[in-house]
C-alpha positions as CSV (number, residue, x, y, z in Angstrom):
1,M,11.3,1.0,8.1
2,V,10.8,-2.8,8.9
3,Q,13.8,-3.3,6.5
4,R,16.2,-1.1,8.5
5,F,15.0,-4.0,12.2
6,K,15.4,-6.9,9.6
7,T,19.5,-5.6,8.5
8,F,20.9,-3.6,11.3
9,T,19.9,-6.5,14.0
10,K,21.5,-6.9,17.5
11,E,23.7,-10.3,15.9
12,F,25.1,-7.7,12.7
13,T,26.2,-5.0,14.9
14,E,27.9,-7.8,17.5
15,K,29.1,-9.4,14.2
16,E,30.9,-6.2,13.3
17,D,31.8,-5.3,16.4
18,L,30.5,-2.0,16.0
19,D,30.1,-0.8,19.9
20,R,33.4,-0.9,20.1
21,W,34.7,1.4,17.1
22,H,31.5,3.6,18.2
23,K,32.5,4.4,21.6
24,L,36.6,4.4,20.3
25,H,35.5,7.6,18.6
26,L,33.0,9.3,20.5
27,G,33.7,8.0,24.6
28,Q,32.7,5.3,26.2
29,D,29.5,6.6,27.6
30,S,28.3,7.0,24.6
31,P,25.5,3.8,24.3
32,L,25.6,2.5,20.2
33,P,22.2,3.9,18.3
34,A,19.9,1.0,17.3
35,Y,18.9,-0.7,14.4
36,G,21.9,1.2,12.4
37,Y,21.3,5.0,13.2
38,P,22.5,7.6,11.8
39,D,23.4,5.2,8.8
40,M,20.6,6.9,5.5
41,G,22.8,3.3,3.2
42,A,25.6,4.8,2.3
43,G,27.3,5.4,5.8
44,H,30.1,3.3,8.2
45,Y,27.8,0.7,8.8
46,S,26.1,0.0,5.3
47,R,29.4,-0.7,4.1
48,K,29.8,-3.8,6.1
49,L,26.9,-5.0,4.6
50,P,26.6,-7.8,1.9
51,Y,26.2,-6.5,-1.0
52,K,22.3,-8.0,-1.5
53,E,21.5,-6.4,1.9
54,W,22.6,-3.2,0.9
55,F,21.3,-2.6,-2.5
56,E,17.6,-3.8,-0.9
57,F,17.8,-1.4,2.0
58,N,19.4,1.3,-0.2
59,C,16.4,0.7,-3.1
60,L,13.6,1.3,0.2
61,Q,15.7,4.5,1.2
62,R,15.3,6.0,-2.3
63,V,12.0,5.1,-2.1
64,H,11.0,6.9,0.7
65,G,13.0,9.7,0.1
66,N,10.9,10.0,-3.4
67,S,7.6,9.5,-1.2
68,L,8.9,12.2,1.0
69,E,10.2,14.6,-2.3
70,H,6.6,14.0,-3.3
71,M,4.8,14.2,-0.6
72,V,5.7,18.4,0.0
73,W,3.0,19.3,-2.8
74,V,1.0,16.7,-3.1
75,L,-0.4,17.1,-0.2
76,P,-1.3,21.0,-0.4
77,A,-2.4,20.5,-4.6
78,L,-4.8,17.8,-2.9
79,L,-5.8,20.4,0.0
80,V,-6.8,23.2,-2.5
81,S,-8.6,21.2,-5.2
82,G,-10.6,19.6,-2.9
83,A,-11.8,21.9,-1.7
84,F,-13.4,23.0,-5.1
85,M,-13.1,19.8,-6.9
86,P,-14.1,17.1,-4.7
87,R,-14.7,14.2,-7.1
88,F,-12.1,14.9,-9.3
89,T,-9.5,15.0,-5.9
90,L,-10.4,11.9,-4.8
91,A,-10.3,10.3,-8.4
92,M,-6.8,11.4,-8.7
93,G,-5.7,11.1,-5.0
94,C,-6.9,7.2,-5.9
95,T,-4.5,7.1,-8.9
96,Y,-1.1,8.9,-6.9
97,V,-1.6,5.8,-4.6
98,T,-1.8,3.9,-7.0
99,G,0.5,5.1,-8.5
100,R,3.0,5.1,-5.3
101,E,2.0,1.3,-4.4
102,L,3.1,-0.3,-7.7
103,Y,6.3,3.0,-7.8
104,R,7.2,1.2,-4.3
105,I,6.6,-2.9,-5.3
106,G,8.7,-2.6,-8.6
107,Y,11.4,-0.1,-7.1
108,T,12.4,-2.7,-4.0
109,S,12.0,-6.0,-7.0
110,N,15.6,-7.3,-7.5
111,E,15.7,-5.3,-10.9
112,G,15.6,-1.8,-9.1
113,A,15.0,1.5,-10.8
114,N,15.1,-0.5,-14.3
115,S,11.7,-2.2,-12.7
116,K,8.6,-1.9,-15.4
117,I,6.2,-2.2,-12.6
118,R,8.1,1.1,-11.1
119,E,7.8,2.7,-14.4
120,M,4.2,1.0,-14.6
121,G,3.8,3.0,-11.0
122,A,6.1,5.9,-12.1
123,L,3.5,6.9,-15.3
124,P,-0.1,7.5,-13.5
125,L,1.8,8.7,-10.2
126,N,2.6,11.7,-11.8
127,A,0.0,11.9,-15.0
128,A,-1.9,12.7,-11.7
129,G,0.6,15.1,-10.2
130,L,0.2,17.5,-13.2
131,F,-3.3,17.2,-13.5
132,L,-3.8,18.5,-10.0
133,I,-1.1,21.7,-10.8
134,L,-3.6,22.0,-13.9
135,A,-7.2,21.3,-12.1
136,I,-5.7,24.5,-9.3
137,S,-4.9,26.5,-12.4
138,S,-8.2,26.3,-13.5
139,I,-9.6,27.4,-10.1
140,Y,-6.9,30.3,-10.2
141,F,-8.5,31.7,-13.6
142,R,-11.4,30.7,-13.3
143,N,-11.6,32.9,-11.0
144,R,-9.3,34.9,-11.7
145,F,-11.5,36.1,-15.3
146,K,-14.8,35.5,-13.8
147,S,-16.3,38.2,-15.0
148,M,-15.0,37.2,-18.8
149,F,-15.5,33.4,-18.8
150,G,-19.2,34.3,-16.8
151,E,-20.5,31.2,-15.3
152,F,-18.7,28.3,-17.9
153,K,-17.9,25.3,-15.9
154,F,-14.7,23.7,-16.3
155,Y,-15.6,20.5,-14.8
């Protein structure tokens, strides 16, 4: 979000004459949206950016999108796993957050998707997610086949 405020400033919109262009296509009563919205990195506003700013903005957009893609299944997995294995889930949650932050730092560097730091973050991030899924599977099978396993504990 901070990158959007730095990139699509009032000076940028005035320099590129975006207000006139916006009103020409959407009507005189239509105000220009602030901070380049709804452009998500590949739209009309972004095309007017210098390459460096375009690259930085799009890398941050990709990190944001990747975070949302993972949160859809990681947060429910943390919730379910945490109800049965709180210490394990805490460890996996901390590993996930650390990996996510390394991923962000690496992806937003000048190397972008080729960054070694991003790869160092992706490994624990994905491993924590995999272990959470395995933990939920073990919880399910332990409860489903309780008579077969008796009182055996997996953790």
